[in-house]
C-alpha positions as CSV (number, residue, x, y, z in Angstrom):
1,M,-3.0,16.7,-7.9
2,G,0.4,15.4,-6.8
3,D,0.0,17.4,-3.6
4,L,-2.9,15.2,-2.3
5,P,-2.1,13.4,0.9
6,V,-1.6,9.7,0.9
7,P,-2.7,7.9,4.1
8,S,-0.6,5.0,5.3
9,P,-1.9,1.5,4.5
10,E,-2.3,0.9,8.2
11,M,-4.5,4.0,8.6
12,V,-6.6,3.0,5.6
13,H,-7.1,-0.6,6.9
14,A,-8.2,0.8,10.3
15,A,-10.6,3.3,8.6
16,R,-12.1,0.6,6.4
17,A,-12.5,-1.7,9.4
18,H,-14.1,1.0,11.5
19,L,-16.6,2.0,8.8
20,T,-17.5,-1.6,8.0
21,R,-18.1,-2.4,11.7
22,R,-20.1,0.9,12.0
23,F,-22.2,0.8,8.8
24,G,-22.0,-2.7,7.4
25,K,-25.3,-4.5,7.5
26,G,-26.5,-8.0,6.5
27,V,-24.1,-9.6,4.0
28,E,-21.7,-6.8,4.4
29,A,-21.4,-7.4,8.1
30,L,-21.2,-11.2,7.5
31,L,-18.3,-10.8,5.0
32,W,-16.5,-8.6,7.5
33,E,-17.1,-11.0,10.4
34,T,-16.2,-14.2,8.6
35,H,-13.7,-13.1,6.0
36,G,-12.4,-9.7,7.1
37,Y,-13.7,-8.2,3.8
38,P,-14.5,-4.4,4.3
39,L,-17.2,-2.4,2.6
40,P,-16.2,-1.1,-0.8
41,D,-14.7,2.3,-0.3
42,V,-17.4,4.2,-2.2
43,D,-20.1,2.4,-0.3
44,A,-18.5,3.2,3.1
45,I,-18.2,6.9,2.1
46,A,-21.8,6.9,0.9
47,K,-23.1,5.2,4.1
48,T,-21.3,7.8,6.2
49,I,-22.8,10.7,4.2
50,A,-26.3,9.0,4.5
51,A,-25.8,8.7,8.3
52,I,-24.8,12.3,8.6
53,R,-27.8,13.5,6.5
54,A,-30.2,11.2,8.4
55,G,-29.5,13.2,11.5
56,L,-30.2,10.3,13.9
57,P,-30.3,11.7,17.4
58,D,-29.7,8.2,19.0
59,D,-26.5,7.3,17.1
60,P,-25.1,10.2,15.0
61,P,-21.8,9.7,13.2
62,G,-18.9,10.8,15.5
63,S,-15.6,12.3,14.7
64,T,-14.0,8.9,14.3
65,D,-16.6,8.0,11.6
66,L,-16.0,11.3,9.8
67,G,-12.2,11.0,9.9
68,A,-12.4,7.4,8.8
69,A,-14.5,8.4,5.8
70,L,-12.0,11.1,4.8
71,V,-9.1,8.6,5.0
72,V,-11.1,6.1,2.9
73,L,-11.8,8.9,0.4
74,Q,-8.1,9.6,0.0
75,A,-7.4,5.9,-0.5
76,A,-10.2,5.7,-3.2
77,R,-8.8,8.7,-4.9
78,L,-5.4,7.1,-5.0
79,D,-6.9,3.9,-6.4
80,M,-8.7,5.9,-9.1
81,D,-5.5,7.8,-10.0
82,R,-3.6,4.5,-10.4
83,L,-6.5,3.1,-12.5
84,E,-6.5,6.2,-14.7
85,T,-2.8,6.0,-15.2
86,E,-3.0,2.4,-16.2
87,L,-5.9,3.1,-18.6
88,I,-4.1,6.0,-20.2
89,D,-1.0,3.8,-20.7
90,A,-3.2,1.0,-22.2
91,V,-5.1,3.4,-24.6
92,R,-1.7,4.8,-25.7
93,E,-0.5,1.3,-26.4
94,A,-3.7,0.7,-28.3
95,G,-2.9,3.7,-30.6
96,L,-4.7,6.7,-29.2
97,D,-2.6,9.9,-29.3
98,W,-2.4,12.6,-26.7
99,A,-4.8,14.8,-28.6
100,A,-7.5,12.2,-28.7
101,I,-7.0,11.5,-25.0
102,A,-7.3,15.2,-24.3
103,A,-10.5,15.5,-26.3
104,V,-12.1,12.5,-24.4
105,L,-11.0,13.9,-21.0
106,E,-12.1,17.4,-22.0
107,L,-8.7,18.8,-21.5
108,P,-7.5,21.8,-23.5
109,D,-4.9,20.1,-25.6
110,A,-2.4,17.2,-25.9
111,A,0.1,18.8,-23.6
112,A,-2.5,19.1,-20.8
113,A,-3.3,15.4,-21.2
114,E,0.5,14.5,-21.0
115,E,0.8,16.8,-17.9
116,R,-2.1,15.1,-16.2
117,H,-0.7,11.7,-16.9
118,A,2.7,12.8,-15.5
119,R,1.0,14.0,-12.3
120,L,-1.0,10.8,-11.9
121,R,2.1,8.7,-12.6
122,S,3.9,10.4,-9.7
123,R,1.3,8.8,-7.3
124,L,2.2,5.3,-8.4
125,D,5.0,5.0,-5.9
126,A,2.6,5.8,-3.0
127,P,2.0,2.9,-0.6
128,V,-1.4,1.3,-1.2
129,A,-3.7,-0.5,1.3
130,Q,-4.9,-3.5,-0.8
131,V,-8.3,-5.0,-0.1
132,R,-8.0,-8.8,-0.2
133,A,-10.9,-10.6,-1.8
134,P,-13.0,-12.6,0.5
135,R,-12.4,-16.4,0.5
136,L,-15.8,-17.7,-0.1
137,S,-14.8,-21.3,-0.5
138,G,-14.7,-21.8,3.3
139,T,-11.3,-23.4,3.4
140,G,-9.0,-20.6,4.6
141,P,-7.1,-21.1,7.9
142,A,-8.2,-17.7,9.2
143,E,-11.8,-18.7,8.7
144,G,-11.3,-21.9,10.6
145,E,-9.7,-20.0,13.4
146,R,-12.6,-17.5,13.5
147,R,-15.1,-20.3,13.6
148,S,-13.4,-22.0,16.5
149,E,-13.2,-18.7,18.4
150,R,-17.0,-18.5,18.3
151,R,-17.6,-21.9,19.6
152,P,-18.4,-22.2,23.3
């Protein structure tokens, strides 16, 4: 697990932007256009898969779409690894022992749960491409700049 590649935050931002422009529709496209908020990673990946499986002859997913989806998948995996590490830390603080954690995670024993946690913990130092929440209040300077850019 520690051997999984970690894409750079810049690569992840570019991949999220590409997939959102490519597959975002309706509110998703509006959030991107007005606030720079990308599709959630899982949705972007699922939309890429759906486009591949739809086999649309007019606009099939290209290599950039496929590569972007793989980059976003790696970012999502890193986020889940971080979340799992934090959850295990929290449940340990709440009193669960390694044997109980192993049982819930269907690992062979307490030592396996500790080893998994150590592998996940090693990924905490990897750079993360944060997704900033959209500013829906309508008062952000970036939004004002975007609005003025669209005016004739």
